[in-house]
N, C-alpha and C positions, 0 to 999 in steps of 0.2 A: 504493500500500500504506500502510495506517495505521501511524503510528509507534508502536512499543511504548513504553508509559509506563515510566519508571524506577521500580524497586522502592523503596518507602519502607523506612526502617531496620528497622521491626518485621517486615518480610517476609524479612529476611536471616537464614538459619540461622546464619551465622557470629557474628552478634551474640548470639544465644541460647546458642550453644556457649561463648562467652567470658564472658558476663555472667549466664547462668542460675544457675550455682552461687553467685554473689554475691547475687542477688535472692532465690532460694529457698534460704536458708540453714537451718541446723539449727533455729533459733528459729522460723522461719515454718512449717517442717514440724511442729514440736511444737504449734503453735497450731491446726493443722488439725482435729483431732478436736472441739475445743470449737466451732469455727466451724460445722462440719457439723451438730452437734447443735443449735446455735442456729438454723440455716437450717430444719431440720425442725420445730422448735418454732414459729418465726414463721409458717411456711406451713401448719402443722397436717398435716404429711406422716406417712403410715403406711408400714409395709413394703409394697413394691410400687408406691408412688407414683412417677410418672415425673418426672425432673428433668433440665433442660438446663443443663450447665455451659458457658456461652458464653465462650470464651477459657480453656480448661481448663489450658493449659500442660502441665507434667509430671504432672498429675493429683493435685496436692496435696489439693484438696477432693473431687474426684471419687472418689478411692479411699476416703476416709472415709465418704462418702455411700453407696457400695456396701457398705461394712462394716455400715452401719446398715440394709441391706436395701432400699435405694432402687433403682429402675430408672434407671440413669444413662447419659446420652449426653453425651460431651465433644466439643466442637468447637474446633479450633485451626488456625491457618494454617501452623504450623511442624511439619514431619514429624518432626524429631528429638525435639521435645517429646512428640508423640503416641507415638513409639516408646518413650520413657522411661516414659510412663504405661502403655503396654501391657505392657512388661516387668515393671513393678511389679505390675500387676493379675494377670498370669499367674503370677508367683512366689507370690502370696498367694491364687490361685484365686478372684479376684474377677471378676465379670462386668460389663464396661463396654463400651458401644459407643463407638468413637472415630471421628470424622469429620474429614478434612482439608478445611477450607473457610474462606473469607474471610467474616467476619461482616457485611461491607458488602453481601454478595450472598446470604448463606445464609438461607433460610426453610425450616423443617422441615415435611415433609408430616405427620409424626407430631406431634400437639399434646401439650404437657406440662402437668402439674399445677403445675409451678414452673420458673422459669428463674433462674439466678444469673449475675452478672458482678461478680467480687470482686477485691480487692487492686489497685486503681488500674490497671486494664487498659483505661481509656477516656480519650478526649480527645487521641489522637495522630494522628488523620487530618488531611489537609491542609485540610479545610473543615468548617464546622459542619454543612453538609448531609450529609456522609458520617457524621459522628457521629450525627446524628438518624436516618439510615437504619439504622444498627446497632440503635438502640433500637426503631425501627419493625419491623424484622425479628424481633427478640426478641418483641415484642408479638404479631406474627402467628404465632409458634411456640408460644404459650401457649393452653391451653384457656380458654373463657369461664369466669370465676370463678377462674382460676388466678392465681398470684402471681409477681412479679418482685422479687428481692432484689438490690440494687445497692450496691456499696461503692466509694468512690473519694475521692481528695483533691479537695476543693472549693476554691473561692476563699477561703472563710472559714478552713478548716483550714490552707491554705497560708500565709495571713497569720499565723494563730495560732502555727504552729510553724516559721516561716521561720528559716533559718540560712544564712549565706553559704557554708558548707562545713564539712567535717570530714574526718578520716582514721581508718581502722581496718584491722585485719588480718582477712582472712576467706578461707577456701578456698585457702590457700597464696599469697595475694596481699596486697599493701598497696594499699588502696583510697583514693583521694583524690577528693573530690567538691567541686564548685563550683556554686552556685545563683544565678541572677539573675532578676529580674522582667521580663517582657515586657509592654510597653505599660502600660495602667492596670490592672494585675493581670489581664490577659487570658490570660496564660500564664506558666509557670515553665520557664525554661531550665536544664537540668541537664547538667553535664559530669562524666563518670565516667572516672577514670584508674586503670588497673590495672597494677601493677608486680609481676611474678613474683619471689617472694622467693629463688628458686634461680638463675634465669637472668638476672634483671634486665630481661627483656623488658617493654616498655611498650606498652600499648594504651590508646587513649582514644576516647570516643564522646560526642557532644553531641546533645541532642534537646530538643524543647519539648512540654510537655503543656498543652493548652488548659484553662483553668480556668473552670468554671461555678459560679455561686452555687447554693445549694439552691433558692432561689426560681425561678431560671431553669430548672433541671431539672424542678421541679414543673410549671411551665407547659408545658414541652416534652412531658413524659409525659402530662399531662392532654390536651394537644392531639392526641397520638397516639391517645388513646382509653381510657387507663386510668381506671377509675371512681373510684379513690381513690389518693392519693399522699401518704405520710407520711414525714417525715424525722426521723432519730434520730442521737444522738451515738455509738452503739455498737450491737452486736447485742442488747443487753439492754433496749432501748427507753429508754435514758437520754436526757435532753433534748439537743437539738442547740443548744448554747449555748456560752459561753466556756470550758466545761470539756469539750467534746466531744473524744473521742479520735480519731474519724474521722467520715465522713458515711455513714450507712446509709439508703438509701431503700427503703421497702417499698411496692410498688404492686400493686393488684389490677385484673385485667382485667374 
């Protein structure tokens, strides 16, 4: 009998139950409408256009895209996140298709006008090959002439905004963070410690995000088959330079 592989941290619902309210805080929810509008402008989407939110989490962007009249499909590995997205969609009478699937294996039979993967939800697999497989699966889920909009921490932005750690209060917790560089800026090791302000309960989690340069990702995406791959410093097409807020890649199939 084949040995069942151990779950990776991002496959554990307990992680998202504890850390989800910290990661998806009020500020990030408040940013969602503007991000959704930017996505529609970048890809030239109109009401009824189909869009795949690859790694939709609790539906932060999916809900806003649905409000704009898009035909939204959200895919995520964590059932509790999908349940939260469904509850919000039902409360607001928004139509969203939600699918529980692993992006390392998921290829949609339905082809989309646009796909998105936002808010640094990439680079956590055990191997580069698995990361590339996710990008290839997204490529295969897009219509010819369709768009892929990708936002993530890059090697450059990790260097630009590196800090050894910080602390802050959020969602009833005191949050302590520690960051260390892995190898020759090949990854960023993050340690998050949560201390409940009422009970004093302490939870900590450590993980590594693989860091890719913009040039590396352009080469990977071009090799997969995207006909054009452009890199920007934000959703407003600002230059990807020393003033970049983030890395946004806009690729066309």
